[in-house]
N, C-alpha and C positions, 0 to 999 in steps of 0.2 A: 077508059081502059077496061071497063067491065068488071071491076073488082072492088066495088065499094058497097057497104050495107045500105039498107033502105033509110037514108037520111037525105037532107037537102044536099044536092050536088051542084057545084059550080063547074061547068064544063068549059075549059078555056081552049080557044083555038085562034089561030092567026099566024102572021109571020112578020118579022122585023118591025119597021115603023108602022105597019098596018095593024098592029095589035089594037083591038078595040075593046069595048066593054065585054065582059064575059057573057056567054050564052048560058042562061040558067035553066036547068031541066025541070025544076019543081016550083020555084018561087023566085021573086026578085030579091036579090041580096044587095043591100046598100053598103054603107060603111061597116067594115068588119066590127063585130061587137067587142072584140078584144080591145079596140082603141078607145072605147068609152071609159073604161077603167083599166089602165095598163096593169099588166101582171104584177102583183105585189111581190112575188117571189121570183127573182131572176134565176135562181138556181133550183131546178126541179128536184123532187125527192123520189122520183121513179124513172126508170130507164128501160128501154128494150135492148137486148143483146141477142146476137145470133151466133151459135156455136157450129162451125163447119166440121164436117166429118172428113172432108177431102180437101183441106186447105192447100193452096199453092199460090205464090205470087202470080198475078194475072199478066200473061205476056201481051195481051191486047192493050194494056194501059201503060206499058213501059216507055212508050215514045215520049210522053209528056210528064211522066212522074219520075223525076231524077232521084227520088229517095228509095226506089225499089232496089233490091239486091237479091242475089241467089243464095238461098239457105243451104247449109251443109246437110248431108244425110240423104237417105232414100226418100222417095215420095211418101211412103208409109210412115217413116220416122218423122218427117216434117208435119204430116197431117196429125199424127198422134200428139206431137209437141204443141201444136196450135190448139187442138181440142183441150188439152190439159191447161193451157194458159188461159183460155176463155173461162173454163170451169173455175179455176183458181181466182180469177179476177171477179167473177160473179159472186163467189163466196166471200171475197174480201169486202165487196160493196154491201152485201147483205149483212155481214157482221157489223159494218159501220152503221147500219140502219136504213140503207137505201133499198127501196123496192125494186127488184130486178125481174123483169119478164124475159125469161130465157127460152129461145126457140132454137131447135136443131135444124141444120141444113144437111141432109143426107145425100144430096145430089152432087154431081161432078161438073155441072154446066155453069156454076156461079162461083168462081174462085174468090170474088171480093164480097161475098155475102156477109162476112164478118163485120162489114162497115155499113150498118143499116141507116145511119144518119143521113146518107146521101139521097135516099129515095123517099123519105117522108119526114115531116116535122109537125109539131102540134102547138096550139095556142090555148090560153086559159079559157077563152070563150067557148071552146068546144070545137074549134076548127082544126081540121087535119089537111095539110098540104101534101100533095103527091107530085113528085118531080120527074122531069125528063133527063135521061142519062146519056152522056156522050157516047160511051162505048156500048155497042149492041149487046155484048154478052152480060153487061151489068143490068140491062132492062129486065131480065128474068128474076132479079132479086126482089122485085115488088111482089108481096105475098098477101093474098086475101085473108089467110088465117090470122096474120098479125093485125090487120085492120079489124077483123071480127073480134079478136081478143081485146083490143082497145075499147071497142064499143060495149063489150060485156062489163068491163071494169070501170069505165070512165064515161062522162057525159059528152058524147060526140054528137054534134048537131049539124055539121056540114062538112063536106069534102071539097077542096079546091084542087081539081085534077089538071095539072099542067103537063102531064105526060104526053098528050097529043102533039105538043110542040116538037117532039122528036121528028115527026114527019116533015117539019119545016126547017130542020137543021138548027133548032134553037134548044139550048140546054141550060139547066140551072140545077146543080147537084146538091140541093138541100143545104143543110148546115155544114157542108164541106165548102161549097162555093160561097156561102154567106156566114158570117159570124154575127149573130143577132143579139142586140142589146134590148132585152124585154122591158127594161125600165124606161130608157130614154127613146125607144123606138128608132134605133139606128140599125142599118144593115150594112156591115162592112164587107166589101167584096173586091178581091183583086181580079184583074182582067186575065182571062185565059180562055182556051177554046171550050172549057167546060162551064163557062159563065157567059151567057148572052145578055148584054146590057138591056135590050128591049124587054126581055123576060124578067130581069131583075126589077126593072121599073114597074112592070105589070104586078109582080108580087108585092112590091112596096106600096103601090096604090091600093091593092086589095086589103092589105093588112095594116096600112098606115105606118109604115116604116119610112125613114128618110135614108136613101141610099148614100153610102160613102164609098166611092169607087176609086181605086188606085192601081198602080202598076207595081209588081214585085217580081224579082228574079233571083234564081239561085246563082252559085258561083260561076256556072258555065254560061250565064246569060239566058237561061231558059225560063220562061214565065212559070212562077210557082203555080202548080195546078189547082190547089185549093187554098182558100183564105184561112181555113182553120189549121193549116200547117204552120203558119207564121204568127198567128195571134189567138189569144184567149181572153175574153172579156168576162171578168168576174164581178161580184157585187161591189168590191172596194178596190180591186187592183186589176190591171190589164197587162198581160204579157204580149209584146208586139215586136216583130223583127223590123224595126225601122231601117236598119242598114240594108235590108233587101229592097227598099224602095229607092230607086235612083233619083227620082225627082224631089228636090228639096220642098217643093210646094206640097207634094203628097205627104211627106214626113211631117211637115208642120200641121197640115190639116188634120191628119189622123190623130196625131198627138193632142191637138187642140180640142177635137171632138171628145176624146176620151177624158181629158182633164176637165172639160166643161161639164161633163156628166158625173163628176165626182170620183173618177178612178185615178189611182196612183199608177203611173206608167212604169213598167219594168222593161227596159229595152233588152232585146235579145239579139245576139250576133247571128250571122249566117251559119256559123259552126253549130251554135246551139239549136237553130232551127233544124239543121240536119240530124241532130240528136233527138228531135221531137219534143223539145222543151216548150214549144208553142202549141203543141197539140194536146192541150189540157182542158179539163171541163170541171166547173164548180158544181157540186151537188149539195143538197140540203139533207141533213141527218137530224135525228132527235136531239143531238147534243150540239148542233151547230153545223155550219157549212164546212166542206172539205174541198180541196182542189186535187182532182184525180189526174195523175201524170205518170208516165211510164218511169220505171227505175232508171232507164237510160237517160231520159230527159232530166230527172232530178239530179243525177250524177253530173250533168253538164253545167248546172247552176253554180255560180260563185257563192261563197258564204254570205256576201252582202245581199245578193239577189234573194237567196233563200230566206234570209232574215226578214227582208222587206215583205216577201210573200206571206211568210208564216206569222208575221205580226198581225195580219188581217185574217188569213185563212190557212189552217194546217194543211200540209201536203199529205196526200194519200198515195204512196208509190205502188205501182203494180208492175210485175215482171212479165213482159210480153215480147221477148226478143225474137221469137219466131214470127209472130204476127207482123212485127215491124219490117220484116223483109218485103212485105207487100207495099211498103211506101206510106203506110198510115200507122197511127198509134192509138193512144187511149181515147182521145176525143172522138176519133172516127168510129170507134167501136160502140159508142153510146148514143142512142137516139133518146133525147130527153123527153119526158112526158110532162107537159105543162097542163094537161087536162084536169078537170075537177073529178074526183071520185063519184061513182054512182051513189045515190042516197040509199 
């Protein structure tokens, strides 16, 4: 895609079952270094956020995102409210001790830029993965300046660029399509048109994750567009919308995988998924881990659920009601940085 710094680049091309070994531009890359010593810290202590100046729910993604809605107010009022919500959320995270790399988006062609976790992810070995996006107007969210900033502050050794698969009609929208367990090397992914299974398997082979694929649907029978809408895997607990999985075998398998890797499962209802209780993200702070969730999601939890979650990890609520009209919430807004700092 022509937007990576001068480091080792893995250039992935192919289509469907014909996906082969990656073509490497500078050197042969074998098993990803991340897998030799799995990340000790499942929860990152740094994130990338993008603050839009012209936020609006994306009409091009409404067809398969049942959680989008129309905000009240003029476009200018909506944009101002979203700007303020991102600013306040970044301040909340910084106050908690999380490093926040905040980038502004002053353009009008990228309405979903507030959700950067869909176009890139990072691994502790120094790898950065760049993803293919289903909606054409989301592909412009990929930004060289963000990659350059990561390389300035962190040890980036290679880029795995999957974005070329867009030309073959294959998509994998980052840690929206996948919920990654950095400890047990599991990649949980629900089927949708934004997640192509051959590409998921390519990613898992490159990074030594085991794919856990399942079906999940909203109340209307529409496939849930992103896995991170219905589940969040933390260090000790996992929030998961088991009721959204119609197949009993999927429910049993997902739950068994989570429990086998030491997580206490907190089941979420479809109604709680719609309130974005599943779209949460555990972060590390100097005083311990916190689970970032929108105030709307926190309000949907029962007292028993909240007690179970907070027995392991305190909740850190953030108020983002305007952003949530775009069909995503707190997790979508945070691209976790698992890279090691520059010495």
